[in-house]
Backbone bond lengths (Angstrom), bond angles and torsions (degrees), N, CA, C in turn:
res aa  C-N    CA-C-N  psi(-1)  N-CA   C-N-CA  omega(-1)  CA-C   N-CA-C  phi
1 M - - - 1.459 - - 1.520 109.28 -
2 G 1.342 117.36 126.23 1.455 121.84 179.28 1.510 111.60 -73.43
3 E 1.322 114.54 171.05 1.451 119.40 -176.13 1.524 112.10 -83.09
4 I 1.325 113.91 161.53 1.453 123.02 170.67 1.517 106.84 -109.10
5 A 1.327 117.40 129.44 1.456 121.98 179.74 1.517 109.17 -111.48
6 V 1.333 115.89 135.19 1.463 119.85 -179.55 1.522 110.09 -128.52
7 G 1.317 115.55 135.17 1.450 120.70 178.45 1.510 111.33 -76.36
8 V 1.326 116.18 131.77 1.465 123.11 177.44 1.519 106.24 -115.08
9 S 1.328 115.97 96.65 1.458 119.92 -171.97 1.516 113.28 -94.74
10 G 1.312 117.72 -0.91 1.456 121.28 -179.00 1.514 110.12 141.50
11 A 1.327 115.68 174.15 1.465 119.83 179.60 1.526 109.56 -72.07
12 G 1.316 115.95 151.91 1.456 120.30 178.44 1.512 110.85 142.90
13 P 1.339 117.03 160.24 1.466 120.69 -175.97 1.521 113.84 -62.50
14 A 1.341 117.85 -34.33 1.467 119.46 -178.31 1.524 110.95 -65.22
15 T 1.338 116.50 -46.59 1.465 120.20 178.94 1.520 110.80 -65.99
16 E 1.321 117.53 -43.57 1.461 120.73 -179.20 1.525 111.36 -61.46
17 R 1.329 117.12 -39.67 1.466 119.95 179.86 1.535 110.41 -66.85
18 A 1.340 116.74 -39.05 1.465 120.54 178.74 1.522 110.64 -66.04
19 V 1.334 117.29 -42.81 1.463 121.05 179.68 1.526 110.13 -64.75
20 R 1.319 116.88 -42.20 1.467 120.62 179.27 1.531 110.42 -62.68
21 W 1.331 116.42 -44.84 1.469 120.74 179.72 1.521 110.11 -61.01
22 A 1.340 116.79 -44.87 1.466 121.02 -179.32 1.518 111.00 -65.55
23 A 1.334 117.42 -40.15 1.463 121.15 -179.51 1.528 110.95 -65.89
24 E 1.317 117.17 -41.80 1.462 120.56 179.01 1.523 110.86 -62.65
25 R 1.327 115.73 -41.67 1.462 119.03 179.44 1.523 111.18 -68.10
26 A 1.338 116.75 -43.71 1.462 120.48 179.55 1.525 110.88 -60.47
27 A 1.330 115.91 -41.87 1.464 119.87 179.46 1.528 111.06 -64.65
28 A 1.330 116.80 -40.84 1.465 120.71 -179.21 1.522 111.88 -65.98
29 L 1.334 116.51 -33.25 1.466 120.70 -176.39 1.524 113.10 -96.57
30 G 1.354 117.01 -8.12 1.457 119.71 -176.48 1.513 113.05 72.04
31 S 1.324 116.72 30.42 1.463 121.98 -178.78 1.524 110.51 -99.20
32 P 1.332 117.47 149.10 1.462 119.44 170.07 1.526 109.92 -70.97
33 L 1.328 115.77 154.93 1.464 121.34 -178.95 1.517 109.50 -117.79
34 R 1.316 116.59 125.71 1.461 121.97 177.15 1.528 109.08 -103.05
35 L 1.339 116.08 121.88 1.464 122.10 176.20 1.522 108.01 -95.35
36 V 1.327 116.28 119.13 1.469 120.73 -172.95 1.526 110.57 -116.29
37 H 1.309 116.09 123.26 1.465 121.37 172.21 1.524 107.48 -122.01
38 V 1.323 116.25 130.27 1.460 121.18 -178.16 1.525 109.50 -112.74
39 V 1.325 115.34 120.48 1.462 121.11 172.10 1.527 106.85 -86.77
40 D 1.316 116.30 120.17 1.465 120.52 -174.93 1.520 111.46 -60.68
41 S 1.337 115.52 133.69 1.466 120.49 -179.36 1.521 112.47 -62.83
42 A 1.334 117.30 -19.11 1.461 120.38 178.42 1.525 111.12 -63.32
43 I 1.340 116.45 -27.74 1.468 119.29 178.88 1.515 110.31 -67.77
44 E 1.330 117.15 -43.61 1.458 120.29 177.36 1.533 110.69 -64.37
45 A 1.341 115.44 -35.15 1.464 119.77 -177.68 1.522 112.74 -64.44
46 T 1.333 116.86 -20.51 1.459 119.04 178.38 1.527 111.77 -68.54
47 G 1.342 115.74 -22.20 1.460 119.29 -176.86 1.509 113.51 77.39
48 D 1.313 117.50 6.51 1.465 122.30 -179.26 1.531 108.31 -91.01
49 A 1.321 116.72 102.42 1.465 121.79 -176.45 1.525 111.40 -62.84
50 E 1.330 116.96 -40.31 1.469 120.29 -179.43 1.525 110.86 -64.75
51 L 1.316 116.34 -40.11 1.465 120.13 178.61 1.520 110.68 -63.75
52 L 1.327 117.08 -41.04 1.460 121.15 179.45 1.519 110.74 -65.66
53 L 1.336 116.97 -43.11 1.470 120.43 177.96 1.518 111.03 -62.14
54 A 1.330 116.15 -40.06 1.462 120.25 179.01 1.528 110.72 -64.31
55 A 1.338 116.43 -40.50 1.464 120.30 179.17 1.519 111.02 -65.52
56 Q 1.321 116.54 -40.68 1.464 120.30 179.31 1.525 110.89 -67.40
57 S 1.328 116.33 -38.38 1.465 120.41 177.54 1.521 110.58 -64.33
58 S 1.338 116.53 -42.61 1.465 120.89 178.04 1.530 110.45 -63.40
59 A 1.329 115.95 -37.79 1.466 120.22 179.03 1.520 111.07 -63.01
60 R 1.330 116.45 -43.68 1.473 119.64 179.20 1.531 111.07 -64.22
61 E 1.339 116.29 -36.81 1.465 119.54 177.22 1.535 110.38 -64.85
62 S 1.330 116.23 -41.01 1.465 119.79 178.70 1.525 111.24 -63.02
63 L 1.327 116.66 -40.74 1.462 120.35 177.70 1.525 110.87 -65.13
64 A 1.331 117.19 -37.19 1.469 120.56 177.99 1.524 110.78 -64.23
65 V 1.338 116.55 -41.64 1.462 120.42 177.35 1.527 110.41 -63.32
66 A 1.330 116.01 -41.01 1.465 120.08 178.24 1.522 110.85 -62.46
67 H 1.333 116.70 -38.50 1.466 120.79 176.56 1.524 110.51 -60.14
68 D 1.316 116.97 -41.42 1.464 120.61 178.90 1.529 110.72 -60.93
69 V 1.344 116.19 -40.69 1.464 120.24 178.66 1.529 110.06 -63.75
70 V 1.330 116.68 -44.54 1.470 120.87 179.35 1.523 110.45 -62.94
71 D 1.330 117.34 -44.10 1.469 120.92 -179.37 1.520 111.73 -60.00
72 A 1.327 116.50 -33.39 1.465 120.32 179.53 1.529 111.54 -72.27
73 V 1.339 116.45 -26.31 1.465 121.38 -177.46 1.523 111.73 -93.36
74 A 1.331 116.26 -48.80 1.466 121.57 -174.32 1.519 109.11 -149.44
75 P 1.337 117.40 82.48 1.468 120.91 -174.26 1.525 114.46 -62.01
76 Q 1.335 118.32 -21.71 1.466 120.62 -178.69 1.528 112.93 -91.33
77 L 1.321 116.68 1.18 1.455 121.12 -175.69 1.530 111.20 -67.73
78 E 1.332 116.32 137.44 1.464 120.91 174.06 1.526 108.78 -72.94
79 V 1.338 117.03 121.23 1.462 121.76 -175.87 1.522 109.81 -122.31
80 I 1.317 115.85 134.67 1.460 123.04 178.47 1.521 108.45 -115.63
81 D 1.319 117.71 123.57 1.461 121.40 174.06 1.517 109.61 -85.43
82 D 1.309 116.59 136.27 1.462 121.00 -178.89 1.527 108.34 -137.97
83 L 1.333 116.17 98.71 1.464 121.83 177.58 1.526 107.74 -97.47
84 E 1.325 116.00 109.37 1.457 122.17 -174.93 1.525 110.83 -108.87
85 Q 1.320 115.11 165.28 1.454 121.11 174.78 1.515 108.33 -137.83
86 G 1.317 117.12 130.56 1.458 120.19 -179.23 1.512 111.21 149.77
87 N 1.331 115.68 -158.78 1.452 122.37 175.19 1.528 108.42 -81.73
88 S 1.328 117.36 123.27 1.463 119.84 -170.38 1.525 112.49 -62.84
89 V 1.333 118.67 -38.53 1.461 120.05 -179.95 1.526 110.13 -64.12
90 E 1.328 116.77 -42.07 1.463 120.70 179.43 1.529 111.11 -67.35
91 V 1.334 116.81 -38.84 1.463 120.40 178.88 1.530 110.21 -63.61
92 F 1.331 116.85 -47.08 1.462 119.47 -178.19 1.529 111.27 -68.98
93 E 1.314 117.54 -31.51 1.460 119.05 175.12 1.529 110.05 -62.24
94 R 1.314 117.27 -44.15 1.471 120.82 179.14 1.526 110.62 -63.60
95 I 1.315 116.76 -46.60 1.464 120.83 -179.19 1.528 110.95 -63.21
96 S 1.329 116.43 -35.50 1.469 120.20 -177.14 1.523 112.39 -62.51
97 R 1.338 117.55 -23.85 1.463 119.70 -178.52 1.523 112.17 -67.64
98 G 1.333 117.00 -22.95 1.456 120.52 179.25 1.509 113.70 -109.66
99 A 1.333 117.27 11.71 1.465 120.98 -176.46 1.525 110.98 -115.06
100 D 1.333 115.72 151.96 1.463 120.35 172.31 1.519 111.11 -80.52
101 L 1.334 115.90 -28.77 1.459 120.94 -177.85 1.518 109.07 -154.31
102 L 1.323 115.45 138.58 1.455 122.16 174.84 1.520 107.57 -110.52
103 V 1.341 117.06 131.65 1.465 121.63 -177.12 1.524 109.34 -119.33
104 V 1.322 116.24 129.21 1.462 121.05 176.06 1.519 108.65 -131.40
105 G 1.316 115.70 149.42 1.455 120.91 179.74 1.516 111.46 -94.22
106 S 1.305 115.49 159.15 1.461 122.62 174.64 1.515 107.67 -135.55
107 D 1.343 117.15 140.81 1.464 118.79 179.47 1.525 111.90 -84.23
108 W 1.338 116.15 10.84 1.464 118.70 175.16 1.523 109.46 -70.40
109 H 1.323 116.67 135.06 1.460 121.36 -172.23 1.513 111.26 -140.21
110 G 1.305 117.24 25.45 1.456 120.41 177.87 1.510 113.47 85.63
111 G 1.322 118.85 15.59 1.457 122.05 175.55 1.514 115.57 79.36
112 K 1.345 117.01 17.38 1.460 119.69 -176.80 1.523 113.20 -84.74
113 R 1.317 117.21 -13.86 1.458 120.77 175.38 1.522 107.90 -156.73
114 P 1.339 118.93 167.46 1.469 119.87 -176.28 1.527 112.25 -56.10
115 S 1.313 115.48 144.85 1.456 121.45 -177.92 1.519 109.00 -141.66
116 R 1.334 115.65 136.27 1.462 119.63 176.52 1.519 111.32 -75.54
117 R 1.324 116.19 -27.26 1.458 123.19 -178.33 1.517 111.27 53.78
118 G 1.338 117.27 -80.72 1.456 120.83 177.88 1.516 112.28 70.27
119 V 1.328 115.92 -173.82 1.459 121.76 -176.70 1.519 111.26 -120.04
120 H 1.336 117.14 8.13 1.456 120.81 -173.64 1.527 111.71 -59.85
121 S 1.319 116.56 -49.98 1.465 119.10 -178.42 1.517 110.91 -66.12
122 L 1.339 118.04 -32.05 1.455 120.93 177.09 1.527 110.82 -63.93
123 R 1.336 116.35 -42.24 1.462 119.95 -179.59 1.524 111.32 -66.77
124 I 1.325 116.52 -40.54 1.464 119.95 179.02 1.528 109.88 -65.22
125 A 1.337 116.84 -43.55 1.461 120.76 179.68 1.524 110.82 -62.61
126 A 1.331 117.25 -38.02 1.458 120.77 -179.28 1.516 112.33 -69.82
127 A 1.339 117.15 -33.40 1.460 121.05 -175.25 1.522 113.39 -87.42
128 S 1.329 117.92 -21.27 1.458 121.42 -170.81 1.525 113.32 -67.00
129 A 1.335 115.01 141.54 1.455 121.01 173.95 1.524 111.39 -84.57
130 A 1.324 117.35 -19.26 1.464 123.16 -179.77 1.524 109.51 -105.44
131 P 1.319 117.84 163.40 1.464 119.21 171.21 1.522 110.36 -56.16
132 V 1.328 115.93 146.60 1.469 121.60 -178.67 1.523 109.02 -122.19
133 A 1.341 115.83 129.22 1.462 121.58 173.90 1.516 108.29 -102.13
134 V 1.321 116.96 122.09 1.461 122.22 176.67 1.533 106.91 -104.93
135 I 1.327 115.47 119.62 1.467 121.31 -171.60 1.528 109.84 -108.26
136 P 1.322 118.17 112.02 1.461 120.17 178.36 1.519 110.88 -80.79
137 D 1.315 116.57 163.69 1.461 121.44 177.51 1.525 108.73 -82.90
138 V 1.332 114.88 65.32 1.463 122.85 -176.32 1.523 108.98 -130.53
139 D 1.330 116.87 132.70 1.456 121.61 177.94 1.531 109.00 -82.92
140 V 1.327 117.11 119.45 1.468 121.10 -178.19 1.530 111.18 -108.24
141 T 1.316 117.05 18.40 1.464 120.90 177.94 1.528 110.27 -56.11
142 G 1.304 116.14 131.18 1.460 120.93 178.57 1.518 114.42 89.47
143 R 1.300 117.41 -11.02 1.468 119.79 177.84 1.530 110.13 -81.76
144 R 1.329 115.66 151.14 1.462 120.32 178.83 1.525 109.44 -140.13
145 G 1.300 114.91 148.17 1.456 120.73 174.76 1.512 112.36 112.41
146 V 1.339 114.93 139.41 1.460 122.14 175.09 1.524 107.15 -110.09
147 V 1.318 115.53 111.72 1.468 121.78 -178.72 1.524 108.92 -87.47
148 V 1.325 117.05 138.65 1.463 120.59 176.50 1.522 109.25 -138.65
149 G 1.332 115.03 136.79 1.455 120.03 175.72 1.511 110.58 -83.28
150 V 1.319 116.89 132.11 1.471 122.74 -176.94 1.520 108.64 -123.73
151 D 1.345 116.58 128.01 1.466 119.54 177.39 1.523 113.05 -135.50
152 G 1.322 117.71 6.02 1.454 120.51 177.16 1.510 115.20 86.25
153 S 1.331 118.43 -2.19 1.461 121.52 -179.70 1.532 110.38 -84.90
154 E 1.335 116.21 169.84 1.461 120.12 179.06 1.524 111.18 -64.53
155 V 1.335 117.49 -42.13 1.462 119.19 -179.28 1.523 110.23 -68.39
156 S 1.326 117.13 -32.11 1.467 120.59 174.82 1.522 110.43 -65.04
157 D 1.332 116.86 -39.33 1.468 120.25 177.40 1.528 110.85 -61.64
158 R 1.334 116.72 -39.66 1.469 119.92 178.11 1.521 111.02 -66.31
159 A 1.333 116.71 -41.15 1.470 120.19 177.18 1.525 110.43 -63.57
160 L 1.326 117.06 -40.14 1.464 121.66 179.67 1.521 110.65 -64.19
161 A 1.329 117.04 -44.78 1.467 120.59 179.07 1.524 110.55 -61.92
162 F 1.334 117.06 -42.63 1.471 121.82 178.65 1.531 109.71 -62.48
163 A 1.332 116.92 -46.51 1.460 121.34 -177.30 1.527 111.84 -65.01
164 A 1.336 116.56 -37.28 1.461 119.84 -179.68 1.520 111.25 -64.73
165 V 1.329 116.43 -43.69 1.469 120.48 177.38 1.526 110.19 -61.69
166 E 1.314 115.85 -42.45 1.465 120.27 -178.90 1.525 111.46 -66.53
167 A 1.329 117.56 -42.54 1.461 120.95 178.92 1.518 111.20 -62.86
168 E 1.334 115.82 -43.18 1.466 120.13 179.56 1.525 110.30 -64.17
169 R 1.328 117.20 -41.52 1.463 120.79 179.11 1.525 111.38 -62.33
170 R 1.317 116.84 -37.84 1.463 121.68 -178.21 1.531 112.90 -82.15
171 G 1.327 116.70 -15.64 1.457 119.87 -174.60 1.514 111.94 70.49
172 E 1.335 116.21 36.76 1.461 122.24 -178.39 1.520 109.50 -123.36
173 P 1.337 117.40 159.61 1.468 118.77 178.99 1.528 111.56 -70.76
174 L 1.318 115.14 151.31 1.458 122.24 171.79 1.524 106.95 -94.60
175 I 1.317 116.73 125.35 1.466 121.49 -178.70 1.527 107.81 -111.27
176 A 1.317 116.33 103.16 1.461 122.30 -175.74 1.525 109.54 -93.77
177 V 1.321 116.13 122.69 1.464 121.69 -174.28 1.528 109.91 -116.53
178 H 1.317 115.56 124.56 1.468 120.72 171.60 1.523 107.44 -122.74
179 A 1.339 116.28 120.29 1.459 121.08 -179.41 1.517 109.96 -112.84
180 W 1.305 115.89 143.46 1.456 120.69 -179.69 1.520 109.37 -137.11
181 D 1.344 114.88 146.34 1.457 121.21 178.98 1.525 108.86 -82.37
182 I 1.300 116.55 130.86 1.461 120.46 -174.35 1.524 112.68 -67.31
183 A 1.337 117.79 -18.91 1.468 119.53 -177.68 1.517 112.80 -104.20
184 V 1.361 116.33 -47.37 1.459 119.41 -172.80 1.514 109.58 -136.99
185 M 1.317 117.79 129.81 1.451 121.86 172.67 1.519 106.99 -103.68
186 V 1.327 118.14 114.64 1.453 122.13 -172.01 1.514 110.13 -102.37
187 G 1.358 117.13 138.11 1.449 123.36 -176.81 1.494 116.18 -51.04
188 G 1.318 121.88 -88.30 1.454 128.63 -169.50 1.498 118.41 -14.18
189 E 1.315 118.09 -48.37 1.457 119.74 -173.62 1.528 112.17 -100.15
190 Y 1.313 117.70 -33.77 1.457 118.39 -172.62 1.518 114.30 -119.50
191 G 1.336 117.98 -0.47 1.448 120.64 164.96 1.512 117.19 75.59
192 Y 1.340 119.93 21.99 1.455 120.02 -178.93 1.532 113.24 -102.14
193 G 1.315 119.19 -19.31 1.455 121.21 -166.98 1.514 108.25 79.27
194 V 1.306 117.95 167.02 1.463 120.73 -177.96 1.521 108.93 -82.58
195 A 1.322 116.18 128.42 1.460 119.32 -179.22 1.510 110.31 -151.72
196 M 1.318 115.67 140.04 1.451 121.07 174.43 1.530 106.47 -109.43
197 V 1.310 115.77 106.65 1.457 119.51 -177.41 1.509 108.61 -138.10
198 G 1.323 116.26 173.07 1.451 120.88 -178.51 1.511 112.93 -70.60
199 A 1.330 115.68 156.75 1.460 121.30 -178.38 1.526 111.64 -62.37
200 D 1.339 117.25 -37.76 1.463 119.75 -179.32 1.527 110.90 -63.31
201 A 1.339 115.53 -42.79 1.460 119.48 179.74 1.515 111.09 -65.93
202 L 1.324 116.86 -40.80 1.459 120.56 178.32 1.521 110.88 -64.40
203 G 1.327 115.95 -40.87 1.453 119.53 179.10 1.515 111.64 -62.81
204 S 1.337 116.97 -42.23 1.453 120.93 178.66 1.527 111.20 -65.51
205 A 1.335 116.09 -40.47 1.464 119.97 178.43 1.519 110.66 -63.80
206 A 1.329 116.95 -40.07 1.462 121.12 179.54 1.517 110.99 -64.29
207 E 1.332 116.56 -41.96 1.470 120.72 177.12 1.529 110.38 -60.22
208 E 1.314 116.44 -40.89 1.464 120.69 -179.10 1.524 111.39 -66.86
209 V 1.332 116.67 -39.40 1.464 120.57 178.17 1.522 110.30 -60.12
210 L 1.326 116.47 -46.36 1.463 120.03 -178.49 1.524 111.31 -69.00
211 D 1.343 117.20 -41.27 1.463 120.39 178.18 1.521 111.28 -59.31
212 E 1.323 116.32 -45.26 1.455 121.30 -178.08 1.528 110.73 -64.86
213 A 1.337 116.15 -43.07 1.466 120.11 -178.82 1.523 111.37 -65.30
214 L 1.325 117.10 -36.37 1.464 120.61 -175.08 1.529 113.29 -84.23
215 R 1.308 117.58 -12.21 1.468 119.91 -176.88 1.533 110.98 -59.76
216 T 1.319 116.54 -48.07 1.466 121.04 -179.98 1.519 110.94 -66.58
217 T 1.332 115.97 -40.36 1.467 120.42 -179.73 1.520 111.36 -62.36
218 A 1.319 116.85 -45.80 1.460 120.64 -179.42 1.518 111.45 -63.04
219 A 1.342 116.66 -37.02 1.464 119.94 179.42 1.522 111.30 -69.75
220 A 1.328 116.91 -36.64 1.466 120.98 -178.50 1.525 112.56 -77.73
221 H 1.338 116.73 -23.49 1.472 121.11 -177.65 1.537 108.74 -132.41
222 P 1.331 117.18 71.17 1.470 120.14 -173.02 1.526 114.28 -63.33
223 D 1.322 118.09 -23.93 1.468 120.29 -178.73 1.526 112.73 -95.42
224 L 1.319 117.31 0.53 1.467 120.98 -177.34 1.521 110.67 -79.73
225 E 1.325 115.93 131.12 1.468 121.19 174.21 1.529 108.48 -76.47
226 I 1.326 116.18 121.43 1.464 121.01 -178.23 1.525 109.54 -119.46
227 E 1.310 115.91 125.55 1.461 122.36 175.72 1.527 108.50 -108.62
228 R 1.310 115.88 133.43 1.468 121.64 -177.23 1.516 110.56 -104.33
229 R 1.322 116.19 137.62 1.459 121.40 176.39 1.525 108.13 -132.76
230 V 1.311 116.94 114.87 1.458 122.01 172.09 1.514 106.92 -111.87
231 V 1.339 115.75 118.98 1.459 121.12 -169.74 1.522 110.44 -124.28
232 A 1.322 116.43 131.84 1.462 120.78 172.59 1.522 107.49 -87.75
233 G 1.327 116.40 108.66 1.457 118.94 -178.81 1.513 112.06 153.31
234 D 1.306 115.11 -170.04 1.457 121.49 -176.78 1.521 110.73 -68.80
235 P 1.351 118.56 129.32 1.465 120.41 -177.31 1.519 113.58 -64.58
236 V 1.322 118.24 -35.68 1.468 120.12 178.39 1.519 110.06 -62.99
237 A 1.332 116.39 -47.87 1.472 120.34 179.93 1.524 110.88 -61.13
238 A 1.342 116.97 -39.52 1.470 120.36 -179.67 1.519 111.15 -65.07
239 L 1.328 117.34 -43.57 1.466 121.07 -179.10 1.523 110.88 -68.62
240 V 1.320 117.03 -42.76 1.467 120.22 -179.95 1.522 110.41 -63.71
241 E 1.329 117.19 -39.16 1.470 120.25 178.94 1.525 111.09 -62.82
242 E 1.316 117.28 -43.38 1.462 120.32 178.38 1.524 111.19 -67.54
243 A 1.331 117.23 -33.47 1.460 121.26 -175.68 1.510 113.28 -67.66
244 V 1.327 117.47 -21.81 1.467 120.98 -177.56 1.529 111.84 -57.38
245 H 1.319 116.98 -31.18 1.465 120.59 -177.23 1.533 112.51 -108.68
246 A 1.330 117.95 3.81 1.464 122.07 -174.88 1.523 111.55 -99.29
247 S 1.332 115.54 167.68 1.460 120.84 176.53 1.514 112.43 -96.45
248 L 1.345 116.61 -16.21 1.465 120.78 -176.20 1.523 108.66 -161.28
249 I 1.342 115.53 149.85 1.458 120.66 172.11 1.518 108.14 -130.80
250 V 1.327 116.02 141.44 1.466 122.18 179.48 1.519 108.15 -124.22
251 V 1.335 116.16 129.75 1.459 120.81 177.75 1.517 108.97 -132.26
252 G 1.324 116.03 152.43 1.452 121.20 174.04 1.514 109.85 -92.19
253 S 1.324 116.31 149.73 1.461 120.87 177.90 1.516 109.67 -103.91
254 H 1.336 115.28 128.83 1.458 120.84 179.16 1.522 112.55 -99.97
255 G 1.326 118.46 14.15 1.462 119.86 175.83 1.516 109.57 -60.25
256 R 1.323 117.03 137.89 1.463 119.87 -174.19 1.523 111.34 -131.21
257 G 1.340 114.99 155.14 1.451 121.79 171.81 1.515 112.46 59.35
258 A 1.349 115.51 -150.46 1.460 120.81 -177.65 1.522 110.91 -61.91
259 L 1.337 116.81 -32.81 1.459 119.66 -178.24 1.519 112.44 -69.11
260 A 1.330 117.44 -16.93 1.464 120.17 -179.08 1.523 111.42 -62.63
261 R 1.325 117.91 -21.19 1.459 120.44 177.78 1.526 111.15 -71.08
262 F 1.321 116.85 -21.38 1.461 119.81 -173.79 1.527 113.64 -124.01
263 L 1.324 116.70 -19.50 1.454 119.53 -175.66 1.518 111.06 -124.56
264 L 1.311 116.08 141.61 1.453 121.68 170.18 1.518 107.92 -100.84
265 G 1.321 116.70 166.95 1.451 119.16 171.21 1.518 109.99 -61.34
266 S 1.316 117.04 159.56 1.467 120.34 -173.00 1.528 112.43 -63.33
267 V 1.345 117.42 -35.11 1.464 119.46 -179.35 1.521 111.21 -70.59
268 S 1.338 117.41 -49.65 1.468 119.26 -179.99 1.519 110.60 -62.83
269 H 1.337 117.44 -39.15 1.458 121.11 176.98 1.525 110.37 -61.80
270 G 1.336 116.37 -44.38 1.461 120.09 -178.97 1.517 112.97 -64.16
271 V 1.343 116.39 -39.99 1.467 120.07 178.97 1.527 110.42 -65.32
272 L 1.351 117.41 -42.27 1.466 120.51 179.15 1.520 111.58 -67.57
273 A 1.322 117.16 -24.54 1.461 120.30 178.23 1.521 111.99 -80.76
274 H 1.342 117.01 -8.95 1.465 121.86 178.62 1.535 109.33 -131.78
275 L 1.317 115.84 55.41 1.463 120.72 -174.54 1.527 111.96 -62.67
276 E 1.318 114.87 121.95 1.464 120.77 175.31 1.516 111.44 -117.00
277 V 1.346 116.53 -9.74 1.452 121.05 -169.46 1.536 106.71 -165.91
278 P 1.345 119.51 157.86 1.448 118.95 171.83 1.527 111.54 -49.95
279 T 1.321 115.66 131.43 1.461 120.97 -172.58 1.522 110.05 -127.45
280 I 1.332 116.32 128.78 1.457 121.03 179.61 1.522 109.18 -109.68
281 V 1.325 115.04 128.07 1.471 121.78 178.03 1.520 107.66 -102.91
282 V 1.322 116.34 123.73 1.461 123.56 -177.87 1.507 108.94 -112.22
283 R 1.327 116.94 134.41 1.473 120.50 176.75 1.532 109.95 -90.88
């Protein structure tokens, strides 16, 4: 079992929640946990030795706090400290090549208090070679279900396979969501090509896409409870609506080529911009 790496960006509820989530998962899977703190190379570029020492000292304190969180969750867990220096997106991209999962926190908490949000987690998710879990500062106690977006593409199939394993491991239902636009089904993201057809025909086509995608999943996980959702409307809105009551959401990323380092597909980007629950992006 490969390691799980989690970003430790400093003290605070968002980082602590991400570390706790990563530690719980690592303990459940028997994986080692890597705690990663990146001191920005811009600090060294200032030439201020005292500032750099202060940043490194703060980083070690943050790692110590993260250790305390891990000890409270899984004291026997194998933990690796990793104090890095450089560009954080580039560092996490490198680390992701040797990890099964990369975990980053977000200070998004459902709009209940001010949030910087930012694009940092989006950039890391876009650049990562491994699946990325983005953990918002949201309490999901009592929620059940692993939501996954399904569109019939290869990356959607990978997200579905990942979500099915996760749902089975958690003992929760898999909620498969396929959304379609009532007027136009556009290629790039959902694989239909541009077509103007009747709503009944689109609805039937959408049902067929979901049935076909779930056939393999149902055969591989015969005891898994699977709930189907076929929705006429925006896929981001459909996934976010389902996520409100779920414990996890899994989406595939359609970022391609050189731009994949900086851009996610529109659906995965939209879901990460409206975090309601821990969200895993699968390539």
